[in-house]
C-alpha positions, 0 to 999 in steps of 0.5 A: 294280049287279051284274055281271048288270045290266051283262051284261043291259044289254050283251046287250039293247043288242046285240040292240036294235042287231042288230034294225036290221041284220036288214033288207036296208038296214041302212046307212040307219040310219046318218046322221052329219048326223042324229046330229050334230044331236041330240047337238050340240043336246042338249049345247048346250041343256044348257050353256045351262041349267046352269053347267059346274061342275054339269054336271061334277059330274053326270057324275061322280055318274053315273059313280059310280052305276055304278062305286061299290059301297056297303056293305051294311046288314048290314055297317053294322049289324055296325059299329054293334054293334061300336061299341056294345060298344067304347063300353060297355067303353072309353068314347066316346073309344075310337071315335076309332080307328074314325074313322080306319079307316072309309071311309064319310064319313058314318059318319066325320063322325058318329064325329068328333062323338061323339069331340069331345063334341057333344050328342045334339041337335047331332049329330042336327041336323047329320046331318039337315042333311047328309042334307037337302042331300045329297038336294038336290044329288043331285036337281039332278044327276038333274034335269040328266039328265032334262032332257037326256033330254027335249031329245034327242027334241026335237032329233030332231024338229028334225033331221027338220025339217032333212031335210024342208026339204032335201026341199022344196028338192030337189023335182024332183031325185030325188038330193037327195030320196034324200039328205035322207030319211035325215036326216028319219027317222033324226034322230027315231030317234036322239033317241028312243034317246039320250033313253030308252036312255041319258039317262033310265036314267042319271037313274034310276040316280042316283035309285036310288043316292041313295035307297040312300045315304040309307037307309044314312045314316038307319041310321047316324044312328039307330045313332049316336044310340042309342050316344050316348044309351048304349043299349047293349042289343044285342038292342034295338039290333039290333031297331031297326037291322034295321027298315031291312032287308026281312023276308027279310034279317033274322036269325032271332035277335038276337045276345046281348051275349056273342056281340057281346063274343066278336066284339069280342074276336076283332077287337081281340085283347084280352078284356073281362076284361083291360080290366075287370082293368085298371080294377079295378087302377086303382081299387085303386091309387087307393084305396091312394094316398088318405090 
């Protein structure tokens, strides 16, 4: 999410809260008993539904969905193109250096399998399995917050019932009725707000972040498989990778091998010609040493 998302959320959240304060009796919307019923009931039912380890993981994932910044598709495509050129001129083993440099765990895992000499079918199977279980784990975290989002309004109704029971016991005593009416009314309000303004949006944030990460993982998987199968034509590789982008996000012209090579030279401080001359010199030395 961008800073605009957070600014908009704070602005409209403040406007939402301010709308309650515009009335003459804003204090009636504050009731600790009703709030306690909703929060304690929601959390208690959640801990009865899921192991504490799953709850801790879900809250950790929820925090990351708002704070962790993902690399863009263009950044990954550029990295894959750089890998394609490097593997073309230096071989697959040259990617071992990139394995230590990348901060993307999925890409690091894929590079490790390339360097270790896994067959294409094995790499494809492992990456697909990793994506499958990544989706399953995230779906469980998302489900937990959706479950809490359904529980909160239900316990809001429970708080309202508590308030109504208090009203019935105070029939004939206006002070008791006046003290229990806010519990009956605000509990439902708290449950609805907590479920729909906090818990459900968190679940949607996890879902959106998961879909984004899965798309990036598919992009990495396809790019790595193309490199492993020695598809070094940068124009074809770029066209294939850019299929993950929206039409407006695609480049007008695909970079040529010369452009990718020049970028590779600038990044790594050595020319392809130097590498080629070393290879030629090595072959000449080998010819001279032959009997």
